[in-house]
Structures are given as C-alpha cells and as structure tokens.
ChimeraX commands (.cxc) that place a marker at each C-alpha (Angstrom):
marker #1 position -97.72,-5.19,-185.11 radius 0.5
marker #1 position -99.22,-2.29,-187.08 radius 0.5
marker #1 position -97.24,0.66,-188.43 radius 0.5
marker #1 position -99.33,3.53,-189.84 radius 0.5
marker #1 position -97.26,5.56,-192.32 radius 0.5
marker #1 position -97.62,9.04,-193.85 radius 0.5
marker #1 position -96.04,7.73,-197.06 radius 0.5
marker #1 position -94.57,4.48,-198.31 radius 0.5
marker #1 position -91.01,3.66,-197.35 radius 0.5
marker #1 position -88.88,1.57,-199.70 radius 0.5
marker #1 position -89.39,-2.19,-199.61 radius 0.5
marker #1 position -86.00,-2.89,-198.06 radius 0.5
marker #1 position -86.82,-0.66,-195.08 radius 0.5
marker #1 position -90.22,-2.34,-194.63 radius 0.5
marker #1 position -88.54,-5.76,-194.63 radius 0.5
marker #1 position -85.94,-4.57,-192.11 radius 0.5
marker #1 position -88.63,-3.22,-189.75 radius 0.5
marker #1 position -90.54,-6.51,-189.92 radius 0.5
marker #1 position -87.35,-8.49,-189.32 radius 0.5
marker #1 position -86.41,-6.28,-186.35 radius 0.5
marker #1 position -89.89,-6.73,-184.84 radius 0.5
marker #1 position -89.42,-10.52,-185.02 radius 0.5
marker #1 position -93.18,-11.09,-184.96 radius 0.5
marker #1 position -95.16,-13.35,-187.32 radius 0.5
marker #1 position -96.43,-10.34,-189.33 radius 0.5
marker #1 position -96.00,-6.56,-189.39 radius 0.5
marker #1 position -98.75,-4.59,-191.14 radius 0.5
marker #1 position -98.12,-1.20,-192.78 radius 0.5
marker #1 position -100.79,1.11,-194.16 radius 0.5
marker #1 position -100.98,4.50,-195.90 radius 0.5
marker #1 position -104.13,6.57,-196.43 radius 0.5
marker #1 position -104.98,7.10,-200.11 radius 0.5
marker #1 position -108.18,9.07,-200.61 radius 0.5
marker #1 position -111.13,7.14,-199.17 radius 0.5
marker #1 position -109.12,3.91,-199.06 radius 0.5
marker #1 position -106.05,2.68,-197.24 radius 0.5
marker #1 position -103.22,0.83,-198.95 radius 0.5
marker #1 position -102.25,-2.10,-196.73 radius 0.5
marker #1 position -99.21,-4.40,-196.89 radius 0.5
marker #1 position -98.06,-7.26,-194.66 radius 0.5
marker #1 position -94.51,-8.53,-194.10 radius 0.5
marker #1 position -93.12,-11.53,-192.25 radius 0.5
marker #1 position -89.44,-11.58,-191.33 radius 0.5
marker #1 position -88.68,-13.02,-194.79 radius 0.5
marker #1 position -91.48,-12.29,-197.31 radius 0.5
marker #1 position -94.36,-9.97,-198.22 radius 0.5
marker #1 position -97.77,-11.66,-198.02 radius 0.5
marker #1 position -100.66,-11.39,-200.48 radius 0.5
marker #1 position -103.31,-11.80,-197.78 radius 0.5
marker #1 position -103.28,-11.73,-193.98 radius 0.5
marker #1 position -106.37,-11.88,-191.80 radius 0.5
marker #1 position -105.01,-11.00,-188.38 radius 0.5
marker #1 position -102.88,-8.20,-189.88 radius 0.5
marker #1 position -106.07,-6.78,-191.40 radius 0.5
marker #1 position -107.98,-6.97,-188.11 radius 0.5
marker #1 position -105.10,-5.25,-186.31 radius 0.5
marker #1 position -104.85,-2.47,-188.91 radius 0.5
marker #1 position -108.61,-1.88,-188.78 radius 0.5
marker #1 position -108.52,-1.80,-184.96 radius 0.5
marker #1 position -105.87,0.94,-185.03 radius 0.5
marker #1 position -108.07,2.98,-187.39 radius 0.5
marker #1 position -111.32,2.39,-185.47 radius 0.5
marker #1 position -109.82,3.01,-182.04 radius 0.5
marker #1 position -107.23,5.74,-182.64 radius 0.5
marker #1 position -107.00,7.34,-186.08 radius 0.5
marker #1 position -110.56,7.42,-187.41 radius 0.5
marker #1 position -112.90,6.54,-184.48 radius 0.5
marker #1 position -115.98,7.88,-186.30 radius 0.5
marker #1 position -115.65,5.29,-189.08 radius 0.5
marker #1 position -117.81,2.17,-189.05 radius 0.5
marker #1 position -116.03,0.60,-192.03 radius 0.5
marker #1 position -112.77,0.93,-193.95 radius 0.5
marker #1 position -111.64,-0.24,-197.37 radius 0.5
marker #1 position -108.15,-1.72,-197.74 radius 0.5
marker #1 position -106.38,-2.02,-201.07 radius 0.5
marker #1 position -103.88,-4.90,-200.92 radius 0.5
marker #1 position -101.87,-7.24,-203.15 radius 0.5
marker #1 position -104.63,-9.81,-202.62 radius 0.5
marker #1 position -107.51,-7.53,-203.62 radius 0.5
marker #1 position -109.86,-4.92,-202.19 radius 0.5
marker #1 position -111.21,-5.78,-198.73 radius 0.5
marker #1 position -114.07,-4.11,-196.90 radius 0.5
marker #1 position -113.71,-4.30,-193.12 radius 0.5
marker #1 position -116.53,-3.30,-190.77 radius 0.5
marker #1 position -116.95,-2.67,-187.09 radius 0.5
marker #1 position -119.34,-5.32,-185.76 radius 0.5
marker #1 position -119.90,-4.57,-182.07 radius 0.5
marker #1 position -116.79,-5.76,-180.21 radius 0.5
marker #1 position -115.66,-7.68,-183.30 radius 0.5
marker #1 position -114.14,-6.69,-186.60 radius 0.5
marker #1 position -115.50,-8.44,-189.70 radius 0.5
marker #1 position -113.67,-9.01,-193.01 radius 0.5
marker #1 position -114.92,-10.33,-196.33 radius 0.5
marker #1 position -112.26,-12.56,-197.92 radius 0.5
marker #1 position -112.20,-14.77,-201.03 radius 0.5
marker #1 position -112.63,-18.54,-200.68 radius 0.5
marker #1 position -109.43,-20.57,-201.10 radius 0.5
marker #1 position -110.53,-23.87,-202.57 radius 0.5
marker #1 position -108.90,-27.04,-201.29 radius 0.5
marker #1 position -108.83,-30.28,-203.30 radius 0.5
marker #1 position -108.04,-33.77,-202.07 radius 0.5
marker #1 position -104.46,-34.99,-202.53 radius 0.5
marker #1 position -104.26,-38.18,-204.55 radius 0.5
marker #1 position -100.80,-38.83,-203.08 radius 0.5
marker #1 position -99.80,-37.55,-199.67 radius 0.5
marker #1 position -96.37,-35.89,-199.57 radius 0.5
marker #1 position -94.17,-38.22,-197.55 radius 0.5
marker #1 position -92.26,-35.38,-195.91 radius 0.5
marker #1 position -95.53,-33.76,-194.79 radius 0.5
marker #1 position -96.67,-36.75,-192.75 radius 0.5
marker #1 position -93.14,-37.27,-191.38 radius 0.5
marker #1 position -92.90,-33.60,-190.40 radius 0.5
marker #1 position -96.23,-33.68,-188.54 radius 0.5
marker #1 position -95.46,-37.00,-186.85 radius 0.5
marker #1 position -99.06,-38.20,-187.08 radius 0.5
marker #1 position -101.01,-39.71,-189.94 radius 0.5
marker #1 position -104.04,-37.56,-190.86 radius 0.5
marker #1 position -107.32,-39.05,-192.03 radius 0.5
marker #1 position -107.39,-36.70,-195.02 radius 0.5
marker #1 position -105.03,-34.28,-196.79 radius 0.5
marker #1 position -106.15,-31.48,-199.09 radius 0.5
marker #1 position -104.16,-28.82,-200.88 radius 0.5
marker #1 position -104.78,-25.21,-201.87 radius 0.5
marker #1 position -102.50,-22.28,-201.02 radius 0.5
marker #1 position -101.60,-24.42,-197.98 radius 0.5
marker #1 position -101.74,-28.11,-197.20 radius 0.5
marker #1 position -104.73,-28.98,-195.02 radius 0.5
marker #1 position -104.30,-32.08,-192.84 radius 0.5
marker #1 position -107.50,-33.29,-191.17 radius 0.5
marker #1 position -107.40,-35.37,-187.97 radius 0.5
marker #1 position -109.93,-37.31,-185.93 radius 0.5
marker #1 position -110.09,-35.08,-182.87 radius 0.5
marker #1 position -108.95,-31.98,-181.02 radius 0.5
marker #1 position -106.53,-33.90,-178.78 radius 0.5
marker #1 position -104.44,-34.86,-181.82 radius 0.5
marker #1 position -104.20,-31.22,-182.92 radius 0.5
marker #1 position -102.99,-30.20,-179.47 radius 0.5
marker #1 position -100.41,-33.02,-179.40 radius 0.5
marker #1 position -98.72,-32.27,-182.74 radius 0.5
marker #1 position -95.09,-31.19,-182.40 radius 0.5
marker #1 position -93.91,-30.68,-185.97 radius 0.5
marker #1 position -90.35,-31.01,-187.24 radius 0.5
marker #1 position -89.83,-27.49,-188.59 radius 0.5
marker #1 position -86.84,-28.41,-190.74 radius 0.5
marker #1 position -88.88,-31.09,-192.50 radius 0.5
marker #1 position -91.80,-28.69,-192.89 radius 0.5
marker #1 position -89.53,-26.23,-194.69 radius 0.5
marker #1 position -89.11,-28.86,-197.40 radius 0.5
marker #1 position -92.87,-29.19,-197.98 radius 0.5
marker #1 position -93.67,-27.49,-201.29 radius 0.5
marker #1 position -96.45,-25.17,-200.12 radius 0.5
marker #1 position -96.95,-21.84,-198.35 radius 0.5
marker #1 position -97.66,-23.55,-195.04 radius 0.5
marker #1 position -99.48,-26.42,-193.34 radius 0.5
marker #1 position -102.83,-26.29,-191.54 radius 0.5
marker #1 position -103.83,-29.08,-189.15 radius 0.5
marker #1 position -107.49,-29.27,-188.16 radius 0.5
marker #1 position -110.17,-31.38,-186.49 radius 0.5
marker #1 position -113.71,-31.08,-185.22 radius 0.5
marker #1 position -113.69,-29.09,-181.99 radius 0.5
marker #1 position -114.87,-29.86,-178.48 radius 0.5
marker #1 position -115.84,-26.29,-177.48 radius 0.5
marker #1 position -116.07,-24.90,-181.02 radius 0.5
marker #1 position -117.17,-26.19,-184.42 radius 0.5
marker #1 position -113.57,-26.83,-185.43 radius 0.5
marker #1 position -110.01,-26.23,-184.27 radius 0.5
marker #1 position -106.77,-25.68,-186.15 radius 0.5
marker #1 position -103.09,-24.78,-185.95 radius 0.5
marker #1 position -100.89,-23.27,-188.65 radius 0.5
marker #1 position -97.18,-23.81,-189.36 radius 0.5
marker #1 position -95.32,-21.86,-192.06 radius 0.5
marker #1 position -91.56,-22.00,-191.43 radius 0.5
marker #1 position -90.84,-21.48,-195.15 radius 0.5
marker #1 position -92.03,-17.87,-194.81 radius 0.5
marker #1 position -90.54,-17.24,-191.37 radius 0.5
marker #1 position -93.50,-18.30,-189.18 radius 0.5
marker #1 position -92.93,-21.40,-187.06 radius 0.5
marker #1 position -96.45,-21.34,-185.64 radius 0.5
marker #1 position -98.90,-18.48,-186.13 radius 0.5
marker #1 position -101.07,-17.38,-183.22 radius 0.5
marker #1 position -104.24,-16.54,-185.19 radius 0.5
marker #1 position -104.49,-16.76,-188.97 radius 0.5
marker #1 position -107.47,-15.30,-190.80 radius 0.5
marker #1 position -106.30,-16.37,-194.25 radius 0.5
marker #1 position -106.21,-20.09,-193.37 radius 0.5
marker #1 position -109.92,-19.87,-192.55 radius 0.5
marker #1 position -110.55,-19.07,-196.22 radius 0.5
marker #1 position -109.81,-22.80,-196.66 radius 0.5
marker #1 position -111.07,-24.05,-193.30 radius 0.5
marker #1 position -114.51,-22.41,-193.30 radius 0.5
marker #1 position -115.69,-23.89,-196.64 radius 0.5
marker #1 position -114.32,-27.32,-195.69 radius 0.5
marker #1 position -116.06,-27.43,-192.31 radius 0.5
marker #1 position -119.21,-25.78,-193.65 radius 0.5
marker #1 position -119.62,-28.73,-196.02 radius 0.5
marker #1 position -118.56,-31.31,-193.42 radius 0.5
marker #1 position -120.84,-30.03,-190.64 radius 0.5
marker #1 position -123.69,-28.82,-192.84 radius 0.5
marker #1 position -123.77,-25.28,-191.42 radius 0.5
marker #1 position -122.76,-21.87,-192.75 radius 0.5
marker #1 position -121.94,-20.06,-189.49 radius 0.5
marker #1 position -118.98,-21.52,-187.63 radius 0.5
marker #1 position -117.10,-20.87,-184.41 radius 0.5
marker #1 position -113.38,-21.63,-184.69 radius 0.5
marker #1 position -110.47,-21.89,-182.27 radius 0.5
marker #1 position -106.82,-21.76,-183.29 radius 0.5
marker #1 position -104.94,-23.78,-180.71 radius 0.5
marker #1 position -101.64,-21.89,-180.73 radius 0.5
marker #1 position -99.99,-21.16,-177.37 radius 0.5
marker #1 position -101.56,-17.68,-177.53 radius 0.5
marker #1 position -104.88,-19.10,-178.82 radius 0.5
marker #1 position -107.03,-17.40,-181.45 radius 0.5
marker #1 position -110.83,-17.24,-181.65 radius 0.5
marker #1 position -112.67,-16.54,-184.90 radius 0.5
marker #1 position -116.23,-16.58,-186.20 radius 0.5
marker #1 position -116.71,-17.55,-189.85 radius 0.5
marker #1 position -119.62,-17.47,-192.28 radius 0.5
marker #1 position -119.50,-19.38,-195.56 radius 0.5
marker #1 position -120.88,-17.08,-198.29 radius 0.5
marker #1 position -120.13,-19.61,-201.08 radius 0.5
marker #1 position -117.58,-17.60,-203.10 radius 0.5
marker #1 position -116.50,-15.48,-200.10 radius 0.5
marker #1 position -115.89,-16.03,-196.40 radius 0.5
marker #1 position -116.82,-13.54,-193.69 radius 0.5
marker #1 position -114.30,-13.77,-190.86 radius 0.5
marker #1 position -114.79,-11.94,-187.57 radius 0.5
marker #1 position -112.45,-11.54,-184.61 radius 0.5
marker #1 position -111.57,-9.22,-181.77 radius 0.5
marker #1 position -108.38,-7.20,-181.43 radius 0.5
marker #1 position -106.64,-6.42,-178.15 radius 0.5
marker #1 position -104.17,-3.54,-177.87 radius 0.5
marker #1 position -100.97,-4.75,-176.24 radius 0.5
marker #1 position -98.53,-1.83,-176.60 radius 0.5
marker #1 position -98.08,1.51,-178.37 radius 0.5
marker #1 position -94.89,3.33,-179.32 radius 0.5
marker #1 position -92.58,4.56,-182.09 radius 0.5
marker #1 position -90.20,2.97,-184.56 radius 0.5
marker #1 position -87.05,4.98,-185.33 radius 0.5
marker #1 position -85.43,4.53,-188.76 radius 0.5
marker link #1:1,2 radius 0.2
marker link #1:2,3 radius 0.2
marker link #1:3,4 radius 0.2
marker link #1:4,5 radius 0.2
marker link #1:5,6 radius 0.2
marker link #1:6,7 radius 0.2
marker link #1:7,8 radius 0.2
marker link #1:8,9 radius 0.2
marker link #1:9,10 radius 0.2
marker link #1:10,11 radius 0.2
marker link #1:11,12 radius 0.2
marker link #1:12,13 radius 0.2
marker link #1:13,14 radius 0.2
marker link #1:14,15 radius 0.2
marker link #1:15,16 radius 0.2
marker link #1:16,17 radius 0.2
marker link #1:17,18 radius 0.2
marker link #1:18,19 radius 0.2
marker link #1:19,20 radius 0.2
marker link #1:20,21 radius 0.2
marker link #1:21,22 radius 0.2
marker link #1:22,23 radius 0.2
marker link #1:23,24 radius 0.2
marker link #1:24,25 radius 0.2
marker link #1:25,26 radius 0.2
marker link #1:26,27 radius 0.2
marker link #1:27,28 radius 0.2
marker link #1:28,29 radius 0.2
marker link #1:29,30 radius 0.2
marker link #1:30,31 radius 0.2
marker link #1:31,32 radius 0.2
marker link #1:32,33 radius 0.2
marker link #1:33,34 radius 0.2
marker link #1:34,35 radius 0.2
marker link #1:35,36 radius 0.2
marker link #1:36,37 radius 0.2
marker link #1:37,38 radius 0.2
marker link #1:38,39 radius 0.2
marker link #1:39,40 radius 0.2
marker link #1:40,41 radius 0.2
marker link #1:41,42 radius 0.2
marker link #1:42,43 radius 0.2
marker link #1:43,44 radius 0.2
marker link #1:44,45 radius 0.2
marker link #1:45,46 radius 0.2
marker link #1:46,47 radius 0.2
marker link #1:47,48 radius 0.2
marker link #1:48,49 radius 0.2
marker link #1:49,50 radius 0.2
marker link #1:50,51 radius 0.2
marker link #1:51,52 radius 0.2
marker link #1:52,53 radius 0.2
marker link #1:53,54 radius 0.2
marker link #1:54,55 radius 0.2
marker link #1:55,56 radius 0.2
marker link #1:56,57 radius 0.2
marker link #1:57,58 radius 0.2
marker link #1:58,59 radius 0.2
marker link #1:59,60 radius 0.2
marker link #1:60,61 radius 0.2
marker link #1:61,62 radius 0.2
marker link #1:62,63 radius 0.2
marker link #1:63,64 radius 0.2
marker link #1:64,65 radius 0.2
marker link #1:65,66 radius 0.2
marker link #1:66,67 radius 0.2
marker link #1:67,68 radius 0.2
marker link #1:68,69 radius 0.2
marker link #1:69,70 radius 0.2
marker link #1:70,71 radius 0.2
marker link #1:71,72 radius 0.2
marker link #1:72,73 radius 0.2
marker link #1:73,74 radius 0.2
marker link #1:74,75 radius 0.2
marker link #1:75,76 radius 0.2
marker link #1:76,77 radius 0.2
marker link #1:77,78 radius 0.2
marker link #1:78,79 radius 0.2
marker link #1:79,80 radius 0.2
marker link #1:80,81 radius 0.2
marker link #1:81,82 radius 0.2
marker link #1:82,83 radius 0.2
marker link #1:83,84 radius 0.2
marker link #1:84,85 radius 0.2
marker link #1:85,86 radius 0.2
marker link #1:86,87 radius 0.2
marker link #1:87,88 radius 0.2
marker link #1:88,89 radius 0.2
marker link #1:89,90 radius 0.2
marker link #1:90,91 radius 0.2
marker link #1:91,92 radius 0.2
marker link #1:92,93 radius 0.2
marker link #1:93,94 radius 0.2
marker link #1:94,95 radius 0.2
marker link #1:95,96 radius 0.2
marker link #1:96,97 radius 0.2
marker link #1:97,98 radius 0.2
marker link #1:98,99 radius 0.2
marker link #1:99,100 radius 0.2
marker link #1:100,101 radius 0.2
marker link #1:101,102 radius 0.2
marker link #1:102,103 radius 0.2
marker link #1:103,104 radius 0.2
marker link #1:104,105 radius 0.2
marker link #1:105,106 radius 0.2
marker link #1:106,107 radius 0.2
marker link #1:107,108 radius 0.2
marker link #1:108,109 radius 0.2
marker link #1:109,110 radius 0.2
marker link #1:110,111 radius 0.2
marker link #1:111,112 radius 0.2
marker link #1:112,113 radius 0.2
marker link #1:113,114 radius 0.2
marker link #1:114,115 radius 0.2
marker link #1:115,116 radius 0.2
marker link #1:116,117 radius 0.2
marker link #1:117,118 radius 0.2
marker link #1:118,119 radius 0.2
marker link #1:119,120 radius 0.2
marker link #1:120,121 radius 0.2
marker link #1:121,122 radius 0.2
marker link #1:122,123 radius 0.2
marker link #1:123,124 radius 0.2
marker link #1:124,125 radius 0.2
marker link #1:125,126 radius 0.2
marker link #1:126,127 radius 0.2
marker link #1:127,128 radius 0.2
marker link #1:128,129 radius 0.2
marker link #1:129,130 radius 0.2
marker link #1:130,131 radius 0.2
marker link #1:131,132 radius 0.2
marker link #1:132,133 radius 0.2
marker link #1:133,134 radius 0.2
marker link #1:134,135 radius 0.2
marker link #1:135,136 radius 0.2
marker link #1:136,137 radius 0.2
marker link #1:137,138 radius 0.2
marker link #1:138,139 radius 0.2
marker link #1:139,140 radius 0.2
marker link #1:140,141 radius 0.2
marker link #1:141,142 radius 0.2
marker link #1:142,143 radius 0.2
marker link #1:143,144 radius 0.2
marker link #1:144,145 radius 0.2
marker link #1:145,146 radius 0.2
marker link #1:146,147 radius 0.2
marker link #1:147,148 radius 0.2
marker link #1:148,149 radius 0.2
marker link #1:149,150 radius 0.2
marker link #1:150,151 radius 0.2
marker link #1:151,152 radius 0.2
marker link #1:152,153 radius 0.2
marker link #1:153,154 radius 0.2
marker link #1:154,155 radius 0.2
marker link #1:155,156 radius 0.2
marker link #1:156,157 radius 0.2
marker link #1:157,158 radius 0.2
marker link #1:158,159 radius 0.2
marker link #1:159,160 radius 0.2
marker link #1:160,161 radius 0.2
marker link #1:161,162 radius 0.2
marker link #1:162,163 radius 0.2
marker link #1:163,164 radius 0.2
marker link #1:164,165 radius 0.2
marker link #1:165,166 radius 0.2
marker link #1:166,167 radius 0.2
marker link #1:167,168 radius 0.2
marker link #1:168,169 radius 0.2
marker link #1:169,170 radius 0.2
marker link #1:170,171 radius 0.2
marker link #1:171,172 radius 0.2
marker link #1:172,173 radius 0.2
marker link #1:173,174 radius 0.2
marker link #1:174,175 radius 0.2
marker link #1:175,176 radius 0.2
marker link #1:176,177 radius 0.2
marker link #1:177,178 radius 0.2
marker link #1:178,179 radius 0.2
marker link #1:179,180 radius 0.2
marker link #1:180,181 radius 0.2
marker link #1:181,182 radius 0.2
marker link #1:182,183 radius 0.2
marker link #1:183,184 radius 0.2
marker link #1:184,185 radius 0.2
marker link #1:185,186 radius 0.2
marker link #1:186,187 radius 0.2
marker link #1:187,188 radius 0.2
marker link #1:188,189 radius 0.2
marker link #1:189,190 radius 0.2
marker link #1:190,191 radius 0.2
marker link #1:191,192 radius 0.2
marker link #1:192,193 radius 0.2
marker link #1:193,194 radius 0.2
marker link #1:194,195 radius 0.2
marker link #1:195,196 radius 0.2
marker link #1:196,197 radius 0.2
marker link #1:197,198 radius 0.2
marker link #1:198,199 radius 0.2
marker link #1:199,200 radius 0.2
marker link #1:200,201 radius 0.2
marker link #1:201,202 radius 0.2
marker link #1:202,203 radius 0.2
marker link #1:203,204 radius 0.2
marker link #1:204,205 radius 0.2
marker link #1:205,206 radius 0.2
marker link #1:206,207 radius 0.2
marker link #1:207,208 radius 0.2
marker link #1:208,209 radius 0.2
marker link #1:209,210 radius 0.2
marker link #1:210,211 radius 0.2
marker link #1:211,212 radius 0.2
marker link #1:212,213 radius 0.2
marker link #1:213,214 radius 0.2
marker link #1:214,215 radius 0.2
marker link #1:215,216 radius 0.2
marker link #1:216,217 radius 0.2
marker link #1:217,218 radius 0.2
marker link #1:218,219 radius 0.2
marker link #1:219,220 radius 0.2
marker link #1:220,221 radius 0.2
marker link #1:221,222 radius 0.2
marker link #1:222,223 radius 0.2
marker link #1:223,224 radius 0.2
marker link #1:224,225 radius 0.2
marker link #1:225,226 radius 0.2
marker link #1:226,227 radius 0.2
marker link #1:227,228 radius 0.2
marker link #1:228,229 radius 0.2
marker link #1:229,230 radius 0.2
marker link #1:230,231 radius 0.2
marker link #1:231,232 radius 0.2
marker link #1:232,233 radius 0.2
marker link #1:233,234 radius 0.2
marker link #1:234,235 radius 0.2
marker link #1:235,236 radius 0.2
marker link #1:236,237 radius 0.2
marker link #1:237,238 radius 0.2
marker link #1:238,239 radius 0.2
view
C-alpha cells in the first residue's frame, strides 16, 4: 500500500497506519524539491530498503501524481535511489548485498525450514539454496522457529524451471510471514545466481501464493531490478 502525504506525520501514526493496513509493507512519501522522501513500514518495524514498496510508490507517481515524469529520485534510510519508467516496467538501481558462506549452519534455521539445503549463505538475510524448484514450492516453514533465527529474514532459492531462478522470503521477526514479491532480497539473489549461472541478466520468479516476477541485471556493485505494478484499489485513510 502507498500513502502519499503532504507532510510527514509522526512516527507513531505511521506505525499505526501500517499496522491497521495489515499488509507486508506500507510505503509513505513526501515531495521535497526535485526529490521524494520515501519510508517503508511493516506492522512492527521501519525498513531501510524495500523494493516492491519503491515500485509501488513510483507507479503512483508515474500513473497519477506526475504522469509526465520518466524518472523519480527517492531519498530513503537506505540511500538515494533513482527509479525510471522502462516501458511497462519500473526499474530501480539498488546496492549489492553481499552474501558469504556459513561455516556452521544455524540448527534452528534448518529445523524451521524442514528441509536440508545444499548451501547456506548469510548477509542481511540468510540465503538457503536448494537443488530444485519443487523443493522451494514444498517448503512449509515453522514460523515460531524462524522468529528465533538471528537475521532479518530467510530466503530460500533454487534454479528455476521457467525462469533463471526462483525464491521465497520469510521474515516473521519483522511482521512478514511470507512476502509476495521482495525487491531487496534480489540484491543478494542476483549476484549469487549471476555467478552461478554465468550471466548478468536474469529472470526471477518469487513463488509466493500471489507470485512475483522480476528482471535483474548484475552491475557488479549495484543491481538493477525491474518489475511491473498493478493498481488494485484506491481510497482514503482517515486519522
């Protein structure tokens, strides 16, 4: 959900709106000169970076508020992001989130996922790599055990059947049981699969019940992530 604002409300009110929405993320933005200040809230925390919240905010600007714009600049807690209109897609330039191999796999991570991965890496999130897409679809994590995993969230991934790679993302510690489409996780996924598959341009599917489709390009120190936004509803929030 995206809430354009004329001015910033206090943090408590922003948290309450996000909690009342009961969606994975609510994005808020305020125009500030030639840039827009953008913030993202789950039901429990404020995020430093959020890909699908950025796509949604840009879509509102491109489609409704500033239809003549071909690009917008967002100032966020995670940095300055340039977002451009790219035909039917919206493209973002995000920093790479490096993942390193885990010498010792957290016991509660494997127990929570219920399946032994072939590889586990760690960065802002844990990244559990599996043999094939069927395993990713079959995972039914224990959310209470996942809450005990000392990381922002857990990504599970494998080489795809109809895409270069597939993934799912679970982050119950920050109020998201399973996210539908997560741009920020692809800051880890794209570099990993770029190296594994030997290609810079990648087609990705996020196998949540709602399903997410993303296109990624590994730019070495940055990742270009593209996706489409679909308007579902429009209305007002009363406070």
